C-alpha positions as a LaTeX table, in Angstrom:
\begin{tabular}{lrrr}
\hline
Residue & $x$ (\AA) & $y$ (\AA) & $z$ (\AA) \\
\hline
Met1 & 257.09 & 247.99 & 206.65 \\
Lys2 & 257.41 & 245.13 & 204.13 \\
Leu3 & 255.36 & 242.85 & 206.37 \\
Phe4 & 252.65 & 245.50 & 206.71 \\
Arg5 & 252.48 & 245.93 & 202.91 \\
Lys6 & 252.20 & 242.16 & 202.39 \\
Ala7 & 249.47 & 241.93 & 205.02 \\
Leu8 & 247.61 & 244.82 & 203.39 \\
Ile9 & 247.82 & 243.22 & 199.91 \\
Leu10 & 246.72 & 239.87 & 201.33 \\
Gly11 & 243.79 & 241.58 & 203.05 \\
Val12 & 242.71 & 243.23 & 199.78 \\
Val13 & 243.01 & 239.93 & 197.88 \\
Leu14 & 240.96 & 238.09 & 200.52 \\
Thr15 & 238.31 & 240.84 & 200.48 \\
Val16 & 238.02 & 240.63 & 196.69 \\
Leu17 & 237.80 & 236.82 & 196.84 \\
Cys18 & 235.08 & 236.95 & 199.50 \\
Thr19 & 233.12 & 239.50 & 197.46 \\
Ile20 & 233.48 & 237.47 & 194.26 \\
Thr21 & 232.58 & 234.23 & 196.07 \\
Gly22 & 229.26 & 235.72 & 197.21 \\
Phe23 & 228.63 & 237.16 & 193.76 \\
Ala24 & 229.55 & 233.82 & 192.14 \\
Gly25 & 227.02 & 232.07 & 194.37 \\
Gln26 & 224.30 & 234.50 & 193.31 \\
Cys27 & 225.24 & 234.01 & 189.64 \\
Glu28 & 225.04 & 230.24 & 190.06 \\
Thr29 & 221.47 & 230.52 & 191.31 \\
Ile30 & 220.60 & 232.45 & 188.14 \\
Ser31 & 221.82 & 229.59 & 185.95 \\
Asp32 & 219.50 & 227.26 & 187.90 \\
Gln33 & 216.46 & 229.29 & 186.81 \\
Val34 & 216.83 & 229.42 & 183.02 \\
Leu35 & 216.93 & 227.04 & 180.06 \\
Arg36 & 219.14 & 228.08 & 177.14 \\
Leu37 & 218.96 & 227.25 & 173.43 \\
His38 & 222.23 & 226.54 & 171.62 \\
Val39 & 222.44 & 225.96 & 167.85 \\
Leu40 & 225.77 & 224.82 & 166.35 \\
Ala41 & 226.45 & 225.22 & 162.63 \\
Asn42 & 228.19 & 222.51 & 160.61 \\
Ser43 & 231.05 & 224.91 & 159.77 \\
Asp44 & 231.88 & 228.61 & 159.45 \\
Ser45 & 231.17 & 228.72 & 155.71 \\
Gln46 & 228.62 & 231.37 & 154.76 \\
Glu47 & 226.23 & 228.66 & 153.53 \\
Asp48 & 226.43 & 226.68 & 156.77 \\
Gln49 & 225.99 & 229.82 & 158.86 \\
Glu50 & 222.90 & 230.76 & 156.85 \\
Leu51 & 221.58 & 227.21 & 157.29 \\
Lys52 & 222.12 & 227.49 & 161.05 \\
Leu53 & 219.83 & 230.54 & 161.15 \\
Lys54 & 217.16 & 228.77 & 159.10 \\
Val55 & 217.28 & 225.80 & 161.49 \\
Arg56 & 217.16 & 228.19 & 164.44 \\
Asp57 & 214.05 & 229.85 & 163.03 \\
Arg58 & 212.40 & 226.47 & 162.48 \\
Val59 & 213.22 & 225.32 & 166.03 \\
Leu60 & 211.85 & 228.58 & 167.46 \\
Glu61 & 208.69 & 228.23 & 165.36 \\
Cys62 & 208.27 & 224.60 & 166.42 \\
Ser63 & 208.72 & 225.40 & 170.11 \\
Ala64 & 206.80 & 228.71 & 170.18 \\
His65 & 204.01 & 227.45 & 172.49 \\
Met66 & 205.74 & 224.36 & 173.80 \\
Leu67 & 206.60 & 225.95 & 177.15 \\
Asp68 & 203.26 & 227.67 & 177.74 \\
Gly69 & 202.31 & 227.14 & 181.34 \\
Ala70 & 205.81 & 226.22 & 182.54 \\
Gln71 & 206.33 & 227.85 & 185.93 \\
Asn72 & 210.04 & 227.10 & 186.39 \\
Arg73 & 213.12 & 225.71 & 184.63 \\
Ala74 & 212.42 & 222.13 & 185.72 \\
Gln75 & 208.95 & 222.21 & 184.16 \\
Ala76 & 210.31 & 223.88 & 181.02 \\
Glu77 & 213.00 & 221.23 & 180.74 \\
Ala78 & 210.46 & 218.40 & 181.22 \\
Leu79 & 208.24 & 219.85 & 178.48 \\
Thr80 & 211.25 & 220.23 & 176.19 \\
Glu81 & 212.29 & 216.63 & 176.83 \\
Gln82 & 208.78 & 215.42 & 175.97 \\
Asn83 & 209.05 & 217.24 & 172.64 \\
Leu84 & 212.66 & 216.41 & 171.69 \\
Gln85 & 211.62 & 214.12 & 168.85 \\
Glu86 & 209.34 & 216.77 & 167.35 \\
Ile87 & 212.09 & 219.41 & 167.60 \\
Gln88 & 214.62 & 217.00 & 166.07 \\
Gln89 & 212.25 & 216.22 & 163.19 \\
Ala90 & 211.55 & 219.91 & 162.51 \\
Ala91 & 215.26 & 220.77 & 162.50 \\
Gln92 & 216.15 & 217.82 & 160.26 \\
Glu93 & 213.31 & 218.65 & 157.84 \\
Glu94 & 214.60 & 222.21 & 157.55 \\
Val95 & 218.10 & 220.98 & 156.71 \\
Tyr96 & 216.68 & 218.77 & 153.95 \\
Arg97 & 214.38 & 221.56 & 152.75 \\
Gln98 & 217.41 & 223.81 & 152.32 \\
Gly99 & 219.09 & 221.16 & 150.14 \\
Tyr100 & 221.59 & 219.70 & 152.63 \\
Asp101 & 221.93 & 216.18 & 153.97 \\
Tyr102 & 223.64 & 216.95 & 157.29 \\
Pro103 & 222.36 & 214.91 & 160.21 \\
Val104 & 220.89 & 216.93 & 163.09 \\
Arg105 & 221.27 & 215.96 & 166.75 \\
Val106 & 218.99 & 217.53 & 169.36 \\
Glu107 & 219.63 & 216.99 & 173.07 \\
Leu108 & 219.18 & 218.44 & 176.52 \\
Thr109 & 222.54 & 219.00 & 178.11 \\
Asn110 & 224.35 & 220.97 & 180.79 \\
Met111 & 227.07 & 223.13 & 179.32 \\
His112 & 229.27 & 226.14 & 179.91 \\
Phe113 & 228.23 & 229.54 & 178.59 \\
Asn114 & 230.32 & 232.70 & 178.71 \\
Thr115 & 228.81 & 235.97 & 179.92 \\
Arg116 & 226.18 & 237.04 & 177.39 \\
Val117 & 224.40 & 240.39 & 176.96 \\
Tyr118 & 220.78 & 240.25 & 175.75 \\
Glu119 & 219.51 & 243.77 & 175.08 \\
Thr120 & 218.78 & 244.97 & 178.64 \\
Val121 & 220.05 & 241.99 & 180.66 \\
Thr122 & 223.37 & 240.20 & 181.11 \\
Leu123 & 223.52 & 236.52 & 181.97 \\
Pro124 & 226.71 & 235.62 & 183.85 \\
Ala125 & 229.07 & 232.87 & 182.76 \\
Gly126 & 228.34 & 229.46 & 184.19 \\
Glu127 & 226.96 & 225.99 & 183.68 \\
Tyr128 & 223.44 & 226.12 & 182.22 \\
Asp129 & 220.94 & 223.50 & 181.11 \\
Ala130 & 220.37 & 223.90 & 177.39 \\
Leu131 & 218.58 & 222.49 & 174.40 \\
Arg132 & 221.49 & 221.93 & 172.00 \\
Val133 & 220.90 & 221.55 & 168.26 \\
Ser134 & 224.01 & 220.27 & 166.45 \\
Ile135 & 224.02 & 220.44 & 162.65 \\
Gly136 & 226.37 & 218.06 & 160.84 \\
Glu137 & 229.88 & 218.23 & 162.33 \\
Ala138 & 228.83 & 221.12 & 164.62 \\
Lys139 & 232.20 & 222.84 & 164.15 \\
Gly140 & 230.91 & 226.28 & 163.16 \\
His141 & 230.05 & 229.38 & 165.11 \\
Asn142 & 226.99 & 228.97 & 167.26 \\
Trp143 & 223.88 & 230.92 & 168.15 \\
Trp144 & 222.27 & 230.94 & 171.56 \\
Cys145 & 219.48 & 232.54 & 173.53 \\
Val146 & 217.17 & 231.84 & 176.48 \\
Met147 & 214.25 & 229.45 & 175.94 \\
Phe148 & 212.87 & 229.78 & 179.45 \\
Pro149 & 211.80 & 232.32 & 180.30 \\
Pro150 & 211.16 & 232.88 & 176.58 \\
Met151 & 213.57 & 235.67 & 175.64 \\
Cys152 & 214.05 & 234.34 & 172.10 \\
Leu153 & 210.72 & 232.65 & 171.47 \\
Pro154 & 207.85 & 234.51 & 169.83 \\
Ala155 & 205.29 & 235.77 & 172.36 \\
Ala156 & 203.73 & 232.73 & 173.98 \\
Glu157 & 200.52 & 232.42 & 175.93 \\
Gln158 & 200.94 & 232.66 & 179.70 \\
Ser159 & 204.69 & 232.95 & 179.27 \\
Lys160 & 206.95 & 233.75 & 182.18 \\
Glu161 & 209.12 & 236.84 & 182.10 \\
Leu162 & 212.65 & 236.88 & 183.50 \\
Glu163 & 211.47 & 238.83 & 186.56 \\
Asp164 & 208.92 & 236.08 & 187.24 \\
Val165 & 211.62 & 233.44 & 187.76 \\
Leu166 & 214.47 & 235.47 & 189.29 \\
Asp167 & 214.34 & 237.11 & 192.69 \\
Pro168 & 215.03 & 240.87 & 193.08 \\
Ala169 & 218.72 & 240.33 & 193.93 \\
Gln170 & 219.20 & 238.16 & 190.83 \\
Met171 & 217.36 & 240.70 & 188.66 \\
Glu172 & 219.66 & 243.43 & 189.98 \\
Ile173 & 222.64 & 241.38 & 188.78 \\
Val174 & 221.29 & 240.63 & 185.29 \\
Glu175 & 220.10 & 244.22 & 184.79 \\
Gly176 & 223.25 & 245.74 & 186.34 \\
Gly177 & 225.14 & 245.81 & 183.03 \\
Ser178 & 228.42 & 247.75 & 183.21 \\
Gln179 & 228.12 & 248.06 & 187.00 \\
Tyr180 & 229.05 & 244.38 & 187.28 \\
Glu181 & 231.31 & 244.13 & 184.22 \\
Val182 & 234.51 & 243.39 & 186.19 \\
Lys183 & 232.73 & 240.85 & 188.39 \\
Phe184 & 231.18 & 239.16 & 185.33 \\
Lys185 & 234.64 & 238.90 & 183.74 \\
Thr186 & 236.11 & 237.51 & 186.98 \\
Ile187 & 233.33 & 234.91 & 187.19 \\
Glu188 & 233.97 & 233.98 & 183.56 \\
Val189 & 237.68 & 233.41 & 184.29 \\
Leu190 & 236.86 & 231.38 & 187.40 \\
Glu191 & 234.33 & 229.29 & 185.44 \\
Asp192 & 236.91 & 228.68 & 182.70 \\
Ile193 & 239.41 & 227.52 & 185.31 \\
Lys194 & 236.80 & 225.27 & 186.95 \\
Ser195 & 235.84 & 223.87 & 183.54 \\
Trp196 & 239.52 & 223.24 & 182.69 \\
Phe197 & 240.06 & 221.33 & 185.96 \\
Gly198 & 236.89 & 219.30 & 185.28 \\
Gln199 & 238.24 & 217.96 & 181.98 \\
\hline
\end{tabular}
């Protein structure tokens, strides 16, 4: 009887792992389709957090039409890279305009994001390409959104919507909300473990 119970538990664990592995693979393909924006404040002081939002607004304003015509993440990333200096300058000017002398660093990077809910969609945890804007020591709470497709940018001409870059199965995942909550949390834990081993 003990052997049967152990076999049954092992079977359940293997079934869950197989299910999660397939789901994790689908989630990974989602991260390959989007470009995130990540803005890090100098610190958690109220002033630095307010400055972060001002810089965010300036970056969004500067990049409002930058990705017009981009058909996929690779094109969006190439356009962003071409405009890094302009974005950097706009962010730095805003810091100075607000009366601070923090340096601003703007870069394209690949980084880990936890599961994030954006109104009607949920993006699973994973490694995403992102435009990262670091203000000063970049030790404060951050702000993030999706640059491509433009979920945080003002309406842009010929902009792609999320459903234009994700296939129906991927859209089902991001629009699934609470239906996938446990799976999203499991993926987040697995990604944290993977990230920890990668250090």
